[in-house]
VOBA-1610 file (N, C-alpha, C; in pm, whole numbers, padded with zeros to 5 digits, always signed):
BEGIN
Met+01597-02411+01862Met+01543-02300+01780Met+01402-02276+01844Asn+01355-02152+01857Asn+01222-02117+01893Asn+01115-02126+01795Ser+01159-02129+01644Ser+01064-02140+01546Ser+01092-02263+01452Ala+00989-02311+01392Ala+01011-02406+01301Ala+00905-02400+01194Leu+00963-02435+01068Leu+00880-02428+00944Leu+00785-02552+00931Trp+00678-02542+00910Trp+00591-02658+00880Trp+00529-02632+00737Ala+00547-02725+00648Ala+00492-02718+00500Ala+00376-02818+00477Ala+00272-02775+00411Ala+00172-02862+00390Ala+00230-02991+00314Pro+00174-03106+00348Pro+00242-03221+00278Pro+00189-03237+00135Lys+00269-03320+00063Lys+00249-03331-00066Lys+00119-03407-00085Gly+00077-03405-00219Gly-00052-03477-00230Gly-00158-03373-00250Lys-00280-03404-00201Lys-00395-03328-00217Lys-00358-03206-00113Pro-00371-03078-00165Pro-00319-02975-00077Pro-00448-02929+00011Tyr-00412-02884+00138Tyr-00504-02818+00232Tyr-00559-02688+00173Thr-00681-02672+00185Thr-00751-02551+00150Thr-00826-02492+00248Ala-00851-02355+00230Ala-00937-02291+00299Ala-01033-02190+00231Gly-01140-02225+00191Gly-01227-02155+00084Gly-01150-02180-00036Ser-01119-02081-00111Ser-01056-02082-00266Ser-00911-02096-00230Ala-00854-02072-00112Ala-00710-02043-00097Ala-00647-02184-00073Lys-00518-02195-00104Lys-00447-02331-00074Lys-00354-02290+00050Val-00337-02383+00135Val-00264-02367+00257Val-00100-02400+00207Ile-00011-02304+00212Ile+00116-02338+00174Ile+00200-02374+00292Gly+00174-02345+00407Gly+00259-02389+00521Gly+00239-02296+00631Ala+00339-02316+00751Ala+00319-02251+00871Ala+00456-02237+00927Val+00473-02130+01019Val+00597-02115+01091Val+00541-02108+01237Glu+00594-02192+01308Glu+00550-02174+01460Glu+00660-02136+01561Ser+00621-02055+01667Ser+00738-01991+01747Ser+00680-02032+01906Lys+00769-02073+01980Lys+00736-02112+02117Lys+00708-01978+02192Thr+00768-01867+02142Thr+00734-01733+02209Thr+00698-01622+02112Ala+00647-01518+02153Ala+00595-01427+02051Ala+00718-01381+01971Phe+00669-01371+01830Phe+00788-01319+01734Phe+00828-01169+01775Ser+00957-01165+01769Ser+01005-01015+01776Ser+00981-00956+01653Gly+00973-00817+01648Gly+00962-00755+01519Gly+01050-00790+01400Glu+01170-00811+01441Glu+01276-00838+01327Glu+01270-00982+01285Arg+01245-01070+01383Arg+01209-01201+01330Arg+01085-01221+01258Leu+00969-01155+01289Leu+00843-01167+01235Leu+00877-01121+01076Phe+00925-01010+01067Phe+00949-00965+00903Phe+01051-01044+00837Ala+01153-01111+00898Ala+01247-01179+00846Ala+01176-01317+00786Thr+01076-01380+00892Thr+00998-01489+00839Thr+00910-01449+00722Leu+00844-01343+00731Leu+00757-01300+00611Leu+00831-01288+00481Asp+00951-01237+00503Asp+01029-01219+00374Asp+01085-01333+00324Ser+01119-01435+00424Ser+01176-01574+00369Ser+01075-01634+00283Val+00942-01626+00312Val+00838-01677+00235Val+00802-01598+00108Gly+00774-01453+00137Gly+00730-01371+00035Gly+00831-01302-00066Gly+00966-01330-00051Gly+01056-01297-00130Gly+01075-01136-00128Thr+01094-01082-00243Thr+01137-00954-00241Thr+01014-00839-00254Gly+00902-00885-00263Gly+00776-00805-00263Gly+00753-00733-00140Thr+00655-00657-00120Thr+00615-00585-00009Thr+00482-00638+00057Trp+00485-00682+00181Trp+00390-00726+00269Trp+00304-00607+00299Met+00165-00626+00276Met+00076-00511+00300Met-00024-00564+00408Glu-00047-00470+00515Glu-00133-00503+00625Glu-00277-00486+00598Trp-00353-00615+00624Trp-00511-00608+00600Trp-00572-00520+00698Asp-00669-00441+00659Asp-00738-00351+00743Asp-00875-00398+00783Val-00895-00431+00895Val-01016-00500+00945Val-01152-00417+00903Asn-01138-00290+00900Asn-01252-00222+00850Asn-01256-00170+00710Gly-01161-00218+00619Gly-01157-00193+00483Gly-01253-00287+00399Glu-01245-00253+00265Glu-01337-00365+00179Glu-01281-00489+00193Lys-01367-00577+00185Lys-01356-00712+00199Lys-01327-00789+00068Asp-01228-00866+00051Asp-01209-00954-00090Asp-01276-01082-00042Pro-01368-01146-00119Pro-01428-01264-00080Pro-01313-01387-00063Ser-01227-01383-00156Ser-01125-01490-00150Ser-01052-01478-00019Leu-01019-01367+00016Leu-00930-01344+00157Leu-01031-01385+00263Met-01164-01326+00268Met-01255-01377+00370Met-01281-01524+00379Gly-01276-01593+00273Gly-01282-01734+00302Gly-01196-01790+00385Ile-01069-01737+00413Ile-00964-01785+00514Ile-01019-01702+00642Leu-01059-01581+00647Leu-01036-01505+00774Leu-01165-01523+00843Asp-01290-01534+00774Asp-01414-01539+00839Asp-01414-01636+00946Pro-01388-01778+00908Pro-01391-01868+01030Pro-01304-01837+01159Met-01177-01783+01137Met-01110-01741+01240Met-01169-01623+01316Leu-01211-01518+01259Leu-01276-01391+01304Leu-01396-01439+01395Lys-01472-01553+01350Lys-01592-01595+01419Lys-01537-01689+01539Gly-01427-01737+01546Gly-01388-01823+01654Gly-01332-01756+01772Thr-01251-01834+01868Thr-01197-01788+01983Thr-01065-01755+01947Asn-01002-01815+01869Asn-00843-01772+01838Asn-00835-01681+01717Lys-00857-01559+01740Lys-00860-01439+01634Lys-00727-01414+01581Pro-00712-01380+01449Pro-00585-01325+01407Pro-00534-01206+01473Glu-00410-01191+01497Glu-00343-01072+01556Glu-00312-00993+01458Met-00270-01023+01339Met-00242-00944+01212Met-00250-01038+01099Val-00269-00963+00988Val-00294-01027+00852Val-00225-00927+00744Trp-00136-01001+00646Trp-00077-00943+00545Trp-00094-00995+00424Val-00095-00929+00319Val-00103-00974+00184Val+00016-00931+00092Ile+00062-01008-00007Ile+00166-00978-00084Ile+00112-00998-00241Thr+00123-00918-00320Thr+00071-00927-00447Thr+00165-00927-00564Glu+00296-00909-00530Glu+00405-00904-00639Glu+00444-01039-00684Arg+00365-01128-00729Arg+00388-01254-00779Arg+00278-01309-00853Gln+00281-01419-00894Gln+00172-01473-01008Gln+00035-01487-00937Lys+00037-01545-00807Lys-00085-01547-00718Lys-00062-01478-00596Pro-00158-01413-00527Pro-00134-01347-00395Pro-00103-01436-00277Leu-00023-01390-00186Leu+00002-01475-00075Leu-00055-01410+00035Val-00102-01484+00128Val-00162-01430+00270Val-00083-01492+00376Ala-00059-01413+00477Ala+00009-01431+00608Ala-00093-01416+00725Val-00114-01507+00813Val-00207-01477+00916Val-00129-01516+01051Leu-00122-01410+01141Leu-00042-01430+01276Leu-00152-01456+01375Leu-00140-01588+01439Leu-00229-01632+01540Leu-00167-01665+01658Pro-00224-01631+01773Pro-00171-01684+01900Pro-00158-01837+01910Lys-00069-01905+01989Lys-00066-02040+02007Lys-00003-02068+02157Gly-00079-02087+02248Gly-00023-02093+02376Gly+00056-01986+02419Lys+00182-01987+02448Lys+00266-01876+02504Lys+00341-01820+02381Gly+00329-01881+02264Gly+00376-01858+02136Gly+00281-01798+02010Glu+00333-01798+01915Glu+00256-01770+01797Glu+00271-01853+01679Thr+00192-01840+01573Thr+00190-01920+01449Thr+00165-01832+01341Ile+00248-01833+01231Ile+00212-01766+01100Ile+00165-01870+01003Leu+00035-01867+00957Leu-00008-01954+00854Leu+00012-01885+00717Phe+00042-01954+00608Phe+00059-01886+00483Phe-00053-01961+00389Tyr-00099-01872+00304Tyr-00204-01914+00203Tyr-00175-01869+00074Glu-00214-01928-00027Glu-00207-01877-00165Glu-00339-01855-00233Leu-00373-01738-00268Leu-00505-01715-00312Leu-00500-01716-00463Pro-00598-01766-00535Pro-00637-01744-00687Pro-00618-01607-00731Ser-00674-01514-00651Ser-00689-01366-00682Ser-00739-01300-00569Leu-00729-01164-00578Leu-00805-01089-00470Leu-00914-01025-00559Asp-01052-01051-00509Asp-01165-01032-00612Asp-01259-00951-00555Ala-01237-00844-00470Ala-01321-00751-00419Ala-01366-00664-00551Lys-01505-00633-00560Lys-01539-00548-00672Lys-01502-00406-00630Pro-01467-00308-00741Pro-01434-00189-00693Pro-01542-00083-00639Val-01499-00020-00539Val-01595+00063-00483Val-01547+00207-00489Pro-01637+00313-00443Pro-01585+00454-00437Pro-01497+00456-00323Leu-01388+00534-00326Leu-01294+00563-00225Leu-01364+00671-00122Ser-01348+00619+00003Ser-01391+00720+00097Ser-01300+00710+00217Ile-01323+00797+00306Ile-01253+00832+00429Ile-01322+00780+00550Asn-01272+00703+00645Asn-01347+00651+00756Asn-01393+00776+00848Pro-01529+00781+00885Pro-01565+00913+00955Pro-01514+00912+01098Val-01444+00834+01157Val-01389+00827+01281Val-01243+00767+01277Leu-01160+00880+01296Leu-01016+00852+01296Leu-00946+00857+01420His-00897+00752+01487His-00814+00757+01613His-00671+00767+01605Pro-00617+00854+01642Pro-00469+00887+01633Pro-00394+00777+01667Glu-00428+00706+01785Glu-00347+00598+01834Glu-00357+00489+01737Val-00445+00485+01658Val-00463+00364+01548Val-00394+00416+01431Val-00436+00527+01370Val-00389+00606+01244Val-00232+00581+01237Phe-00183+00650+01359Phe-00042+00685+01367Phe+00029+00592+01437Arg-00006+00467+01444Arg+00072+00369+01528Arg+00203+00357+01491Asp+00256+00376+01375Asp+00398+00376+01333Asp+00469+00529+01346Tyr+00397+00616+01400Tyr+00458+00757+01408Tyr+00478+00796+01560Arg+00558+00883+01565Arg+00577+00947+01716Arg+00530+01086+01704Gln+00455+01131+01808Gln+00429+01274+01793Gln+00521+01372+01839Val+00557+01474+01765Val+00642+01560+01806Val+00587+01714+01845Ser+00464+01732+01811Ser+00394+01852+01849Ser+00246+01820+01844Asp+00169+01927+01886Asp+00019+01896+01880Asp-00041+01864+01746Lys+00017+01920+01646Lys-00019+01869+01500Lys+00077+01800+01410Glu+00175+01773+01467Glu+00278+01688+01400Glu+00320+01564+01434Tyr+00339+01474+01345Tyr+00400+01345+01350Tyr+00514+01301+01262Val+00603+01228+01324Val+00715+01170+01234Val+00728+01032+01239His+00746+00960+01135His+00760+00813+01135His+00866+00778+01223Arg+00839+00653+01292Arg+00943+00608+01390Arg+01072+00558+01322Asp+01059+00527+01196Asp+01174+00452+01130Asp+01222+00542+01020Lys+01168+00646+00975Lys+01189+00728+00870Lys+01178+00880+00911Asp+01266+00950+00934Asp+01266+01097+00974Asp+01205+01171+00877Asn+01227+01130+00738Asn+01179+01213+00630Asn+01037+01181+00577Leu+00964+01101+00665Leu+00825+01089+00654Leu+00739+01134+00762Lys+00651+01256+00726Lys+00601+01324+00835Lys+00446+01341+00802Val+00376+01382+00903Val+00227+01415+00887Val+00199+01530+00970Lys+00121+01635+00904Lys+00089+01751+00976Lys-00067+01746+00976Leu-00122+01777+01081Leu-00275+01771+01097Leu-00314+01911+01048Leu-00426+01906+00965Leu-00484+02051+00921Leu-00616+02070+00977Pro-00656+02174+00970Pro-00805+02213+01031Pro-00900+02125+00982Ser-00896+02078+00843Ser-00993+01989+00813Ser-00934+01863+00722Gly-00821+01803+00771Gly-00774+01707+00709Gly-00615+01680+00751Met-00530+01631+00676Met-00389+01618+00698Met-00305+01602+00584Leu-00187+01646+00600Leu-00079+01641+00490Leu+00065+01564+00533Phe+00071+01467+00440Phe+00178+01378+00460Phe+00287+01422+00355Thr+00418+01422+00417Thr+00524+01473+00320Thr+00626+01356+00330Tyr+00699+01346+00224Tyr+00812+01235+00211Tyr+00922+01288+00126Glu+01042+01299+00164Glu+01155+01350+00102Glu+01266+01254+00079Lys+01302+01226-00057Lys+01403+01155-00079Lys+01538+01248-00115Lys+01615+01253-00029Lys+01747+01363-00049Lys+01843+01302-00146Gly+01884+01394-00221Gly+01996+01356-00330Gly+01932+01315-00447Glu+01805+01331-00462Glu+01737+01290-00599Glu+01770+01398-00711Asp+01812+01333-00844Asp+01819+01424-00938Asp+01693+01475-00986Pro+01676+01603-01025Pro+01545+01671-01076Pro+01501+01589-01207Leu+01371+01576-01215Leu+01316+01511-01328Leu+01357+01584-01442Tyr+01413+01516-01556Tyr+01454+01580-01662Tyr+01334+01605-01769Met+01321+01719-01810Met+01204+01758-01898Met+01261+01774-02045Val+01206+01696-02136Val+01247+01703-02281Val+01205+01839-02344Ala+01304+01916-02373Ala+01272+02044-02407Ala+01206+02052-02548Asp+01241+01976-02644Asp+01192+01968-02769Asp+01086+01884-02798Tyr+01030+01833-02702Tyr+00908+01728-02716Tyr+00819+01746-02843Ala+00773+01871-02845Ala+00683+01927-02962Ala+00730+01902-03085Thr+00855+01904-03120Thr+00917+01882-03257Thr+00938+01731-03284Lys+00915+01634-03198Lys+00938+01504-03217Lys+00841+01435-03302Asp+00881+01322-03392Asp+00770+01251-03454Asp+00687+01170-03348Pro+00563+01109-03403Pro+00483+01057-03313Pro+00531+00944-03263Ala+00637+00860-03310Ala+00687+00735-03262Ala+00784+00781-03151Glu+00871+00883-03154Glu+00933+00947-03047Glu+00863+01004-02938Lys+00744+01070-02978Lys+00660+01116-02864Lys+00597+01015-02788Asn+00547+00904-02845Asn+00493+00774-02787Asn+00581+00727-02679Ser+00713+00717-02719Ser+00807+00663-02639Ser+00852+00738-02536Ile+00833+00871-02538Ile+00890+00962-02440Ile+00773+00954-02333Leu+00654+00957-02377Leu+00542+00968-02291Leu+00542+00829-02217Thr+00564+00717-02263Thr+00585+00592-02190Thr+00671+00604-02102Asp+00789+00639-02118Asp+00898+00669-02023Asp+00844+00741-01898Tyr+00775+00863-01924Tyr+00736+00938-01809Tyr+00616+00870-01729Glu+00541+00803-01808Glu+00437+00730-01741Glu+00476+00626-01654Asp+00592+00559-01692Asp+00643+00451-01606Asp+00708+00515-01486Tyr+00779+00629-01501Tyr+00849+00697-01398Tyr+00739+00742-01293Phe+00625+00790-01334Phe+00527+00835-01242Phe+00467+00722-01179Lys+00427+00617-01241Lys+00380+00496-01170Lys+00464+00430-01060Tyr+00600+00448-01084Tyr+00683+00404-00980Tyr+00679+00504-00880Glu+00681+00631-00897Glu+00681+00737-00801Glu+00531+00717-00729Tyr+00432+00695-00780Tyr+00306+00666-00724Tyr+00321+00537-00612Ser+00384+00421-00672Ser+00388+00305-00578Ser+00484+00355-00455Leu+00578+00430-00469Leu+00659+00476-00354Leu+00572+00551-00252Met+00492+00645-00312Met+00398+00720-00231Met+00299+00610-00146Leu+00257+00523-00215Leu+00161+00430-00152Leu+00221+00361-00024Arg+00355+00318-00055Arg+00430+00247+00049Arg+00447+00356+00162Ala+00498+00482+00127Ala+00509+00569+00237Ala+00389+00631+00305Phe+00294+00647+00237Phe+00171+00717+00296Phe+00075+00615+00339Val+00013+00552+00249Val-00107+00464+00275Val-00051+00340+00355Gln+00040+00283+00332Gln+00077+00175+00415Gln+00151+00192+00538Ser+00147+00326+00583Ser+00217+00346+00700Ser+00122+00409+00809Val-00002+00393+00766Val-00124+00443+00858Val-00227+00328+00856Arg-00310+00339+00945Arg-00421+00226+00970Arg-00566+00309+00975Gly-00651+00233+00911Gly-00789+00280+00940Gly-00835+00410+00881Val-00765+00478+00793Val-00793+00593+00724Val-00894+00573+00605Phe-00872+00494+00523Phe-00957+00463+00401Phe-01026+00342+00399Asn-01122+00319+00316Asn-01208+00216+00291Asn-01133+00107+00194Trp-01051+00148+00111Trp-00957+00059+00014Trp-00857-00001+00092Gln-00844-00143+00071Gln-00727-00217+00121Gln-00597-00155+00048Pro-00483-00150+00112Pro-00369-00109+00045Pro-00338-00162-00091Trp-00393-00288-00118Trp-00355-00346-00259Trp-00439-00290-00349His-00576-00248-00314His-00663-00196-00399His-00597-00072-00472Trp-00529+00023-00408Trp-00468+00140-00465Trp-00380+00114-00598Tyr-00336-00021-00609Tyr-00263-00043-00718Tyr-00327-00096-00841Met-00462-00126-00815Met-00520-00189-00926Met-00604-00100-01005Pro-00562-00115-01147Pro-00623-00024-01242Pro-00774-00008-01235Ala-00855-00125-01202Ala-00983-00123-01209Ala-01046-00018-01093Trp-00963+00004-00988Trp-00998+00091-00888Trp-00954+00220-00904Asn-00817+00226-00950Asn-00748+00362-00931Asn-00767+00452-01077Ala-00805+00384-01191Ala-00755+00438-01327Ala-00828+00575-01348Lys-00945+00599-01297Lys-01002+00714-01312Lys-00945+00837-01252Phe-00863+00806-01158Phe-00809+00906-01062Phe-00665+00941-01100Met-00615+00868-01173Met-00456+00878-01220Met-00445+00986-01312Ile-00319+01050-01314Ile-00292+01130-01419Ile-00308+01096-01547Lys-00366+01165-01658Lys-00396+01105-01774Lys-00290+01144-01878Arg-00283+01060-01984Arg-00179+01068-02087Arg-00182+01199-02139Ala-00300+01245-02180Ala-00324+01381-02248Ala-00268+01493-02159Glu-00289+01474-02018Glu-00245+01594-01934Glu-00099+01591-01928Leu-00039+01476-01922Leu+00105+01470-01926Leu+00171+01529-02037Glu+00106+01494-02161Glu+00153+01538-02289Glu+00138+01685-02282Ser+00044+01747-02235Ser+00034+01895-02240Ser+00135+01959-02165Ile+00184+01905-02058Ile+00303+01942-01969Ile+00442+01943-02057Leu+00450+01815-02131Leu+00573+01796-02203Leu+00583+01899-02317Val+00454+01937-02382Val+00460+02029-02492Val+00496+02171-02437Arg+00450+02203-02328Arg+00506+02338-02268Arg+00658+02345-02248Gly+00696+02208-02207Gly+00854+02200-02186Gly+00887+02264-02053Val+00814+02278-01962Val+00840+02349-01824Val+00768+02253-01727Ala+00847+02217-01629Ala+00800+02143-01530Ala+00703+02223-01425Pro+00580+02165-01395Pro+00495+02248-01292Pro+00562+02239-01156Ser+00515+02317-01069Ser+00564+02303-00925Ser+00537+02159-00866Phe+00429+02101-00897Phe+00382+01971-00858Phe+00330+01902-00978Phe+00354+01770-01004Phe+00284+01684-01089Phe+00169+01604-00999Arg+00060+01624-01030Arg-00061+01558-00954Arg-00080+01439-01006Leu-00038+01321-00933Leu-00049+01195-00985Leu-00164+01131-00978Phe-00245+01152-00870Phe-00376+01105-00817Phe-00456+01197-00771Lys-00589+01211-00794Lys-00686+01302-00745Lys-00825+01234-00729Ala-00873+01229-00625Ala-01004+01176-00610Ala-01089+01258-00508Thr-01224+01267-00556Thr-01323+01317-00453Thr-01423+01215-00412Thr-01423+01206-00295Thr-01516+01080-00249Thr-01677+01144-00254Pro-01775+01038-00240Pro-01901+01078-00253Pro-01943+01175-00140Ala-01872+01192-00026Ala-01900+01277+00080Ala-01839+01414+00050Gly-01763+01426-00059Gly-01688+01553-00092Gly-01551+01583-00027Glu-01482+01462+00020Glu-01352+01463+00066Glu-01261+01458-00060Ser-01151+01519-00042Ser-01053+01511-00160Ser-00920+01434-00106Ile-00848+01348-00198Ile-00739+01298-00165Ile-00648+01313-00285Glu-00531+01357-00258Glu-00447+01396-00382Glu-00294+01358-00366Phe-00245+01281-00437Phe-00100+01263-00433Phe-00027+01334-00529Arg+00089+01401-00485Arg+00157+01487-00592Arg+00306+01475-00557Thr+00391+01505-00666Thr+00540+01503-00650Thr+00607+01612-00727Asn+00697+01665-00675Asn+00780+01781-00743Asn+00868+01722-00855Gly+00885+01602-00866Gly+00978+01529-00958Gly+01133+01553-00906Asn+01136+01586-00776Asn+01280+01633-00743Asn+01295+01559-00600Gly+01227+01433-00578Gly+01231+01366-00448Gly+01150+01395-00349Tyr+01061+01503-00367Tyr+00964+01549-00259Tyr+00816+01518-00309Ser+00757+01443-00217Ser+00601+01406-00243Ser+00519+01438-00133Glu+00390+01455-00169Glu+00283+01467-00054Glu+00154+01407-00086Leu+00092+01363+00028Leu-00036+01322+00022Leu-00134+01422+00095Glu-00225+01474+00034Glu-00314+01576+00108Glu-00458+01514+00113Ile-00513+01523+00228Ile-00635+01476+00259Ile-00723+01572+00319Arg-00830+01618+00247Arg-00911+01732+00291Arg-01060+01668+00316Lys-01106+01695+00424Lys-01251+01661+00468Lys-01349+01767+00475
//
């Protein structure tokens, strides 16, 4: 075998800052893409690993692991975080001779304080669109998902994602006549639906590019960071009272301190967009 699992011994756990060392997987050769993600999934389970952005906001608990490495000679090649568990997991890919090692850590939490959302002032296409192929001067298509595309605009970019075969979002025609308890239940169902749609858009749009935003991928999920930008319950209720679906449901809209706009929207029929205007 070219790889072997090493687990931290029982007894007093190894630590790195506030993190606990879970174990490591060593490979005598560089990990292939398939083997790399199979290894990550074998440890992380069914959640989604999110790639850390070296230029994004720094979580102190995570930097307790990374700072010593970044200051040393054996710097991380890639770093991922998974949050869909009781405590976040971190995976760090390091070179080791002719091979590589993935170190796994458990964090008590991700503890960066919320900061205003911003777009990085310099965007390099070869970095931003690493997972895309260019099909024209202004258009890119994801290498693994032909239904995920980006179009460059004169002052920004437009991401589109289409899930074919989706049933249209059902609109409750008589919402206005329901009693308060029924209205509350219906509203909660729609909120849950749009939270799920928002999470799909984050995976499709935010997690498929690099170096665009100052927020790390996981910050987009955190209410302390995103709450004031998300669709409000009152706004959703006004749509239900009308009983007619708009052409798009705007799930997230933020304006940065520099005046840039970031908007996530879906038509409720499998088609979603992320528009960035600078």
